[in-house]
Structure formats: C-alpha cells, structure tokens
PDB file of N, CA, C and O in Angstrom:
ATOM      1  N   SER A   1      21.353  -5.435 -12.867  1.00  0.00           N
ATOM      2  CA  SER A   1      21.372  -6.327 -11.743  1.00  0.00           C
ATOM      3  C   SER A   1      22.093  -7.950 -11.961  1.00  0.00           C
ATOM      4  O   SER A   1      21.952  -8.719 -12.912  1.00  0.00           O
ATOM      5  N   ILE A   2      22.758  -8.088 -10.918  1.00  0.00           N
ATOM      6  CA  ILE A   2      23.500  -9.256 -10.777  1.00  0.00           C
ATOM      7  C   ILE A   2      21.920 -10.677 -11.058  1.00  0.00           C
ATOM      8  O   ILE A   2      21.911 -11.556 -11.919  1.00  0.00           O
ATOM      9  N   ALA A   3      20.980 -10.441 -10.157  1.00  0.00           N
ATOM     10  CA  ALA A   3      20.104 -11.306 -10.393  1.00  0.00           C
ATOM     11  C   ALA A   3      19.570 -11.714 -11.977  1.00  0.00           C
ATOM     12  O   ALA A   3      19.156 -12.774 -12.445  1.00  0.00           O
ATOM     13  N   ARG A   4      19.807 -10.202 -12.636  1.00  0.00           N
ATOM     14  CA  ARG A   4      19.306 -10.940 -14.173  1.00  0.00           C
ATOM     15  C   ARG A   4      20.904 -11.236 -15.241  1.00  0.00           C
ATOM     16  O   ARG A   4      20.735 -11.765 -16.340  1.00  0.00           O
ATOM     17  N   ARG A   5      21.473 -11.086 -15.068  1.00  0.00           N
ATOM     18  CA  ARG A   5      22.843 -11.496 -15.514  1.00  0.00           C
ATOM     19  C   ARG A   5      23.033 -12.888 -15.508  1.00  0.00           C
ATOM     20  O   ARG A   5      23.669 -13.434 -16.410  1.00  0.00           O
ATOM     21  N   VAL A   6      22.365 -13.731 -14.244  1.00  0.00           N
ATOM     22  CA  VAL A   6      22.402 -15.035 -13.892  1.00  0.00           C
ATOM     23  C   VAL A   6      21.104 -15.828 -14.179  1.00  0.00           C
ATOM     24  O   VAL A   6      20.861 -17.030 -14.074  1.00  0.00           O
ATOM     25  N   ASN A   7      20.456 -14.934 -14.517  1.00  0.00           N
ATOM     26  CA  ASN A   7      18.962 -15.423 -15.082  1.00  0.00           C
ATOM     27  C   ASN A   7      18.484 -15.900 -13.456  1.00  0.00           C
ATOM     28  O   ASN A   7      18.197 -17.093 -13.357  1.00  0.00           O
ATOM     29  N   ALA A   8      18.415 -15.344 -12.611  1.00  0.00           N
ATOM     30  CA  ALA A   8      17.770 -15.650 -11.203  1.00  0.00           C
ATOM     31  C   ALA A   8      16.411 -15.525 -11.174  1.00  0.00           C
ATOM     32  O   ALA A   8      15.976 -14.500 -11.698  1.00  0.00           O
ATOM     33  N   ASN A   9      15.584 -16.323 -10.682  1.00  0.00           N
ATOM     34  CA  ASN A   9      14.358 -16.154  -9.986  1.00  0.00           C
ATOM     35  C   ASN A   9      14.003 -15.673  -8.809  1.00  0.00           C
ATOM     36  O   ASN A   9      12.909 -15.111  -8.741  1.00  0.00           O
ATOM     37  N   VAL A  10      14.654 -15.756  -7.875  1.00  0.00           N
ATOM     38  CA  VAL A  10      14.748 -15.613  -6.388  1.00  0.00           C
ATOM     39  C   VAL A  10      16.201 -15.483  -6.063  1.00  0.00           C
ATOM     40  O   VAL A  10      17.198 -16.060  -6.498  1.00  0.00           O
ATOM     41  N   VAL A  11      15.971 -14.319  -4.945  1.00  0.00           N
ATOM     42  CA  VAL A  11      17.273 -13.778  -4.865  1.00  0.00           C
ATOM     43  C   VAL A  11      16.854 -13.595  -2.682  1.00  0.00           C
ATOM     44  O   VAL A  11      15.876 -13.045  -2.176  1.00  0.00           O
ATOM     45  N   ILE A  12      17.769 -14.138  -2.122  1.00  0.00           N
ATOM     46  CA  ILE A  12      17.761 -14.039  -0.755  1.00  0.00           C
ATOM     47  C   ILE A  12      18.746 -13.446  -0.054  1.00  0.00           C
ATOM     48  O   ILE A  12      19.790 -14.073  -0.232  1.00  0.00           O
ATOM     49  N   HIS A  13      18.890 -12.529   0.656  1.00  0.00           N
ATOM     50  CA  HIS A  13      19.673 -11.994   1.017  1.00  0.00           C
ATOM     51  C   HIS A  13      19.510 -11.381   2.385  1.00  0.00           C
ATOM     52  O   HIS A  13      18.373 -11.549   2.825  1.00  0.00           O
ATOM     53  N   GLY A  14      20.300 -10.735   3.161  1.00  0.00           N
ATOM     54  CA  GLY A  14      20.348 -10.671   4.546  1.00  0.00           C
ATOM     55  C   GLY A  14      20.665  -8.711   5.025  1.00  0.00           C
ATOM     56  O   GLY A  14      20.145  -7.628   4.757  1.00  0.00           O
ATOM     57  N   HIS A  15      21.924  -9.277   5.921  1.00  0.00           N
ATOM     58  CA  HIS A  15      22.566  -7.694   6.771  1.00  0.00           C
ATOM     59  C   HIS A  15      21.735  -6.928   7.165  1.00  0.00           C
ATOM     60  O   HIS A  15      21.913  -6.552   8.324  1.00  0.00           O
ATOM     61  N   THR A  16      20.476  -6.351   6.415  1.00  0.00           N
ATOM     62  CA  THR A  16      19.747  -5.945   7.303  1.00  0.00           C
ATOM     63  C   THR A  16      19.131  -6.090   8.260  1.00  0.00           C
ATOM     64  O   THR A  16      18.949  -5.089   8.953  1.00  0.00           O
ATOM     65  N   HIS A  17      18.654  -7.170   8.623  1.00  0.00           N
ATOM     66  CA  HIS A  17      18.255  -7.852   9.535  1.00  0.00           C
ATOM     67  C   HIS A  17      16.300  -7.780   9.905  1.00  0.00           C
ATOM     68  O   HIS A  17      15.601  -8.116  10.861  1.00  0.00           O
ATOM     69  N   LEU A  18      16.060  -7.196   8.642  1.00  0.00           N
ATOM     70  CA  LEU A  18      14.828  -6.469   8.483  1.00  0.00           C
ATOM     71  C   LEU A  18      14.028  -7.432   7.562  1.00  0.00           C
ATOM     72  O   LEU A  18      14.492  -7.610   6.436  1.00  0.00           O
ATOM     73  N   PRO A  19      12.637  -8.210   7.980  1.00  0.00           N
ATOM     74  CA  PRO A  19      11.871  -8.897   6.843  1.00  0.00           C
ATOM     75  C   PRO A  19      11.311  -8.503   5.843  1.00  0.00           C
ATOM     76  O   PRO A  19      10.490  -7.658   6.199  1.00  0.00           O
ATOM     77  N   ARG A  20      11.285  -8.680   4.454  1.00  0.00           N
ATOM     78  CA  ARG A  20      11.085  -8.245   3.358  1.00  0.00           C
ATOM     79  C   ARG A  20      10.517  -9.131   2.209  1.00  0.00           C
ATOM     80  O   ARG A  20      11.271 -10.090   2.042  1.00  0.00           O
ATOM     81  N   PHE A  21       9.569  -9.150   1.449  1.00  0.00           N
ATOM     82  CA  PHE A  21       9.137  -9.977   0.480  1.00  0.00           C
ATOM     83  C   PHE A  21       8.496  -8.922  -0.810  1.00  0.00           C
ATOM     84  O   PHE A  21       7.446  -8.333  -1.068  1.00  0.00           O
ATOM     85  N   LEU A  22       9.747  -9.100  -1.353  1.00  0.00           N
ATOM     86  CA  LEU A  22       9.256  -8.452  -2.808  1.00  0.00           C
ATOM     87  C   LEU A  22       8.902  -8.732  -4.251  1.00  0.00           C
ATOM     88  O   LEU A  22      10.036  -8.930  -4.685  1.00  0.00           O
ATOM     89  N   TYR A  23       8.352  -8.836  -4.959  1.00  0.00           N
ATOM     90  CA  TYR A  23       8.433  -9.273  -6.777  1.00  0.00           C
ATOM     91  C   TYR A  23       8.600  -8.450  -7.304  1.00  0.00           C
ATOM     92  O   TYR A  23       7.591  -7.809  -7.600  1.00  0.00           O
ATOM     93  N   GLU A  24       9.956  -7.908  -7.776  1.00  0.00           N
ATOM     94  CA  GLU A  24       9.607  -6.870  -8.998  1.00  0.00           C
ATOM     95  C   GLU A  24      10.614  -7.362 -10.259  1.00  0.00           C
ATOM     96  O   GLU A  24      11.775  -7.707 -10.040  1.00  0.00           O
ATOM     97  N   ASP A  25      10.101  -7.349 -11.420  1.00  0.00           N
ATOM     98  CA  ASP A  25      10.629  -7.383 -12.989  1.00  0.00           C
ATOM     99  C   ASP A  25      10.616  -8.921 -12.769  1.00  0.00           C
ATOM    100  O   ASP A  25      11.738  -9.361 -13.019  1.00  0.00           O
ATOM    101  N   GLY A  26       9.704  -9.946 -12.370  1.00  0.00           N
ATOM    102  CA  GLY A  26       9.913 -11.648 -12.292  1.00  0.00           C
ATOM    103  C   GLY A  26      10.842 -11.956 -11.552  1.00  0.00           C
ATOM    104  O   GLY A  26      11.487 -12.943 -11.905  1.00  0.00           O
ATOM    105  N   ILE A  27      11.263 -11.244 -10.261  1.00  0.00           N
ATOM    106  CA  ILE A  27      12.525 -11.786  -9.683  1.00  0.00           C
ATOM    107  C   ILE A  27      11.746 -11.619  -7.999  1.00  0.00           C
ATOM    108  O   ILE A  27      11.293 -10.599  -7.479  1.00  0.00           O
ATOM    109  N   TYR A  28      11.790 -12.536  -7.643  1.00  0.00           N
ATOM    110  CA  TYR A  28      11.548 -12.533  -5.865  1.00  0.00           C
ATOM    111  C   TYR A  28      12.569 -12.133  -5.092  1.00  0.00           C
ATOM    112  O   TYR A  28      13.655 -12.712  -5.125  1.00  0.00           O
ATOM    113  N   ILE A  29      12.353 -11.213  -4.402  1.00  0.00           N
ATOM    114  CA  ILE A  29      13.395 -10.751  -3.625  1.00  0.00           C
ATOM    115  C   ILE A  29      13.126 -10.799  -2.034  1.00  0.00           C
ATOM    116  O   ILE A  29      12.226 -10.128  -1.528  1.00  0.00           O
ATOM    117  N   ILE A  30      13.925 -11.596  -1.324  1.00  0.00           N
ATOM    118  CA  ILE A  30      13.377 -12.266   0.268  1.00  0.00           C
ATOM    119  C   ILE A  30      14.769 -11.823   0.731  1.00  0.00           C
ATOM    120  O   ILE A  30      15.856 -11.861   0.154  1.00  0.00           O
ATOM    121  N   ASN A  31      14.271 -11.223   2.414  1.00  0.00           N
ATOM    122  CA  ASN A  31      15.320 -10.987   3.157  1.00  0.00           C
ATOM    123  C   ASN A  31      14.393 -12.043   4.417  1.00  0.00           C
ATOM    124  O   ASN A  31      13.184 -11.830   4.511  1.00  0.00           O
ATOM    125  N   PRO A  32      14.771 -12.690   4.952  1.00  0.00           N
ATOM    126  CA  PRO A  32      14.227 -13.594   6.073  1.00  0.00           C
ATOM    127  C   PRO A  32      14.310 -12.847   7.501  1.00  0.00           C
ATOM    128  O   PRO A  32      13.675 -13.375   8.413  1.00  0.00           O
ATOM    129  N   GLY A  33      14.966 -11.777   7.759  1.00  0.00           N
ATOM    130  CA  GLY A  33      14.842 -11.052   8.729  1.00  0.00           C
ATOM    131  C   GLY A  33      15.855 -11.326   9.742  1.00  0.00           C
ATOM    132  O   GLY A  33      17.025 -11.202   9.379  1.00  0.00           O
ATOM    133  N   SER A  34      15.627 -11.670  10.925  1.00  0.00           N
ATOM    134  CA  SER A  34      16.543 -11.780  12.009  1.00  0.00           C
ATOM    135  C   SER A  34      15.669 -12.839  12.991  1.00  0.00           C
ATOM    136  O   SER A  34      14.726 -12.558  13.731  1.00  0.00           O
ATOM    137  N   ALA A  35      16.395 -14.353  12.710  1.00  0.00           N
ATOM    138  CA  ALA A  35      15.884 -15.050  13.706  1.00  0.00           C
ATOM    139  C   ALA A  35      15.930 -14.892  15.274  1.00  0.00           C
ATOM    140  O   ALA A  35      15.070 -15.387  16.002  1.00  0.00           O
ATOM    141  N   THR A  36      17.100 -14.096  15.777  1.00  0.00           N
ATOM    142  CA  THR A  36      17.073 -13.794  17.072  1.00  0.00           C
ATOM    143  C   THR A  36      16.740 -12.627  17.346  1.00  0.00           C
ATOM    144  O   THR A  36      17.291 -12.136  18.331  1.00  0.00           O
ATOM    145  N   GLY A  37      15.767 -11.808  16.609  1.00  0.00           N
ATOM    146  CA  GLY A  37      15.127 -10.170  17.026  1.00  0.00           C
ATOM    147  C   GLY A  37      16.143  -9.344  17.005  1.00  0.00           C
ATOM    148  O   GLY A  37      15.841  -8.164  17.179  1.00  0.00           O
ATOM    149  N   VAL A  38      17.672  -9.678  16.789  1.00  0.00           N
ATOM    150  CA  VAL A  38      18.795  -8.292  17.183  1.00  0.00           C
ATOM    151  C   VAL A  38      19.108  -7.955  15.493  1.00  0.00           C
ATOM    152  O   VAL A  38      19.182  -8.621  14.460  1.00  0.00           O
ATOM    153  N   LYS A  39      19.241  -6.505  15.886  1.00  0.00           N
ATOM    154  CA  LYS A  39      19.673  -5.842  14.466  1.00  0.00           C
ATOM    155  C   LYS A  39      20.891  -5.220  14.836  1.00  0.00           C
ATOM    156  O   LYS A  39      21.278  -4.632  15.845  1.00  0.00           O
ATOM    157  N   SER A  40      21.638  -5.659  13.183  1.00  0.00           N
ATOM    158  CA  SER A  40      23.254  -5.250  13.985  1.00  0.00           C
ATOM    159  C   SER A  40      23.895  -4.906  14.823  1.00  0.00           C
ATOM    160  O   SER A  40      24.529  -3.859  14.958  1.00  0.00           O
ATOM    161  N   GLY A  41      23.765  -5.923  15.582  1.00  0.00           N
ATOM    162  CA  GLY A  41      24.622  -6.314  16.794  1.00  0.00           C
ATOM    163  C   GLY A  41      24.041  -5.284  17.944  1.00  0.00           C
ATOM    164  O   GLY A  41      24.682  -5.123  18.982  1.00  0.00           O
ATOM    165  N   GLU A  42      22.795  -4.595  17.709  1.00  0.00           N
ATOM    166  CA  GLU A  42      22.645  -3.703  18.621  1.00  0.00           C
ATOM    167  C   GLU A  42      21.719  -4.271  19.898  1.00  0.00           C
ATOM    168  O   GLU A  42      21.091  -5.292  19.617  1.00  0.00           O
ATOM    169  N   ILE A  43      21.575  -3.856  21.002  1.00  0.00           N
ATOM    170  CA  ILE A  43      20.986  -4.466  21.894  1.00  0.00           C
ATOM    171  C   ILE A  43      19.573  -4.251  21.932  1.00  0.00           C
ATOM    172  O   ILE A  43      18.933  -4.679  22.893  1.00  0.00           O
ATOM    173  N   LYS A  44      19.098  -3.731  21.142  1.00  0.00           N
ATOM    174  CA  LYS A  44      17.368  -3.431  21.173  1.00  0.00           C
ATOM    175  C   LYS A  44      16.966  -4.377  20.374  1.00  0.00           C
ATOM    176  O   LYS A  44      17.619  -4.932  19.490  1.00  0.00           O
ATOM    177  N   GLU A  45      16.159  -4.512  20.610  1.00  0.00           N
ATOM    178  CA  GLU A  45      15.187  -6.537  19.697  1.00  0.00           C
ATOM    179  C   GLU A  45      14.402  -5.600  18.699  1.00  0.00           C
ATOM    180  O   GLU A  45      13.845  -4.526  18.928  1.00  0.00           O
ATOM    181  N   THR A  46      14.510  -6.268  17.603  1.00  0.00           N
ATOM    182  CA  THR A  46      13.243  -5.776  16.921  1.00  0.00           C
ATOM    183  C   THR A  46      12.530  -7.155  16.370  1.00  0.00           C
ATOM    184  O   THR A  46      12.839  -8.191  16.958  1.00  0.00           O
ATOM    185  N   ILE A  47      11.574  -7.236  15.252  1.00  0.00           N
ATOM    186  CA  ILE A  47      11.296  -8.364  15.586  1.00  0.00           C
ATOM    187  C   ILE A  47      11.645  -9.404  14.732  1.00  0.00           C
ATOM    188  O   ILE A  47      11.894  -9.357  13.527  1.00  0.00           O
ATOM    189  N   LYS A  48      11.632 -10.574  15.678  1.00  0.00           N
ATOM    190  CA  LYS A  48      12.165 -11.992  15.424  1.00  0.00           C
ATOM    191  C   LYS A  48      11.039 -12.923  14.284  1.00  0.00           C
ATOM    192  O   LYS A  48       9.864 -13.289  14.277  1.00  0.00           O
ATOM    193  N   SER A  49      12.179 -13.002  13.447  1.00  0.00           N
ATOM    194  CA  SER A  49      11.511 -13.189  11.875  1.00  0.00           C
ATOM    195  C   SER A  49      12.162 -14.530  11.330  1.00  0.00           C
ATOM    196  O   SER A  49      13.248 -14.952  11.726  1.00  0.00           O
ATOM    197  N   ILE A  50      11.503 -15.046  10.534  1.00  0.00           N
ATOM    198  CA  ILE A  50      12.271 -16.597   9.814  1.00  0.00           C
ATOM    199  C   ILE A  50      11.378 -16.444   8.151  1.00  0.00           C
ATOM    200  O   ILE A  50      10.362 -15.763   8.015  1.00  0.00           O
ATOM    201  N   SER A  51      11.825 -16.981   7.390  1.00  0.00           N
ATOM    202  CA  SER A  51      11.474 -17.561   6.103  1.00  0.00           C
ATOM    203  C   SER A  51      10.886 -18.762   5.958  1.00  0.00           C
ATOM    204  O   SER A  51      11.306 -19.591   6.764  1.00  0.00           O
ATOM    205  N   ILE A  52      10.186 -19.090   5.326  1.00  0.00           N
ATOM    206  CA  ILE A  52      10.043 -20.773   5.283  1.00  0.00           C
ATOM    207  C   ILE A  52       9.531 -20.431   3.704  1.00  0.00           C
ATOM    208  O   ILE A  52       8.566 -19.739   3.382  1.00  0.00           O
ATOM    209  N   LEU A  53      10.433 -21.096   2.876  1.00  0.00           N
ATOM    210  CA  LEU A  53      10.390 -21.107   1.179  1.00  0.00           C
ATOM    211  C   LEU A  53       9.537 -22.595   0.888  1.00  0.00           C
ATOM    212  O   LEU A  53       9.857 -23.517   1.638  1.00  0.00           O
ATOM    213  N   GLU A  54       8.717 -22.815   0.084  1.00  0.00           N
ATOM    214  CA  GLU A  54       8.252 -24.263  -0.047  1.00  0.00           C
ATOM    215  C   GLU A  54       8.526 -24.027  -1.882  1.00  0.00           C
ATOM    216  O   GLU A  54       8.203 -22.978  -2.440  1.00  0.00           O
ATOM    217  N   ILE A  55       8.991 -24.883  -2.416  1.00  0.00           N
ATOM    218  CA  ILE A  55       9.546 -24.611  -4.028  1.00  0.00           C
ATOM    219  C   ILE A  55       9.013 -26.231  -4.363  1.00  0.00           C
ATOM    220  O   ILE A  55       9.201 -27.325  -3.831  1.00  0.00           O
ATOM    221  N   SER A  56       8.388 -25.824  -5.330  1.00  0.00           N
ATOM    222  CA  SER A  56       7.642 -27.164  -6.018  1.00  0.00           C
ATOM    223  C   SER A  56       7.414 -26.498  -7.700  1.00  0.00           C
ATOM    224  O   SER A  56       8.306 -25.945  -8.343  1.00  0.00           O
ATOM    225  N   GLU A  57       6.455 -26.650  -8.016  1.00  0.00           N
ATOM    226  CA  GLU A  57       5.717 -26.048  -9.331  1.00  0.00           C
ATOM    227  C   GLU A  57       5.585 -24.390  -9.319  1.00  0.00           C
ATOM    228  O   GLU A  57       5.371 -23.693 -10.311  1.00  0.00           O
ATOM    229  N   SER A  58       5.716 -24.056  -8.325  1.00  0.00           N
ATOM    230  CA  SER A  58       5.385 -22.610  -7.665  1.00  0.00           C
ATOM    231  C   SER A  58       6.332 -21.995  -6.308  1.00  0.00           C
ATOM    232  O   SER A  58       7.052 -22.620  -5.528  1.00  0.00           O
ATOM    233  N   LEU A  59       6.169 -21.239  -6.344  1.00  0.00           N
ATOM    234  CA  LEU A  59       7.170 -20.817  -5.035  1.00  0.00           C
ATOM    235  C   LEU A  59       5.996 -20.634  -4.247  1.00  0.00           C
ATOM    236  O   LEU A  59       4.931 -20.341  -4.788  1.00  0.00           O
ATOM    237  N   LYS A  60       6.135 -20.833  -2.598  1.00  0.00           N
ATOM    238  CA  LYS A  60       5.378 -20.341  -1.415  1.00  0.00           C
ATOM    239  C   LYS A  60       6.501 -20.026  -0.679  1.00  0.00           C
ATOM    240  O   LYS A  60       7.508 -20.678  -0.404  1.00  0.00           O
ATOM    241  N   VAL A  61       6.036 -18.576  -0.334  1.00  0.00           N
ATOM    242  CA  VAL A  61       7.039 -18.204   1.047  1.00  0.00           C
ATOM    243  C   VAL A  61       6.213 -17.784   1.998  1.00  0.00           C
ATOM    244  O   VAL A  61       5.035 -17.622   1.680  1.00  0.00           O
ATOM    245  N   ARG A  62       6.592 -17.539   3.236  1.00  0.00           N
ATOM    246  CA  ARG A  62       5.790 -17.297   4.287  1.00  0.00           C
ATOM    247  C   ARG A  62       7.163 -16.724   5.322  1.00  0.00           C
ATOM    248  O   ARG A  62       8.308 -17.154   5.457  1.00  0.00           O
ATOM    249  N   LEU A  63       6.565 -15.783   5.827  1.00  0.00           N
ATOM    250  CA  LEU A  63       7.729 -14.666   6.307  1.00  0.00           C
ATOM    251  C   LEU A  63       6.919 -15.023   7.547  1.00  0.00           C
ATOM    252  O   LEU A  63       7.189 -14.505   8.630  1.00  0.00           O
TER     253      LEU A  63
END
C-alpha cells in the first residue's frame, strides 16, 4: 500500500462520507465522515460526524 511505501503511521481519507476508525498493520486509517450529514450528493441524510485528532507522544482520535 502507499501508506507502507511512504512509512505513514496515519492515513486520513474521505470520499465515502462514512465515519470509520481502523488500526491495521501498525497504521491508523481514519475517515471523518460528513460534517453536513450528506452522502455523495444525495438528499438523504446520514450521520453527521467529524474527527478530532490529538497528536503528541501518542495519537488520540475521537469520531
């Protein structure tokens, strides 16, 4: 994966507008979701969400 090639510890992505937080093979994978609750331009609302990352000696993520 690209994350391994560039030695990344954290990957933050979007596109799906669905919140998720995974830890796989030493890499945190975070999708903050949708702050407006809209998914892919649809009128139908989904869960409104954001992610807050606190980075210091360790990583703390709140979805």
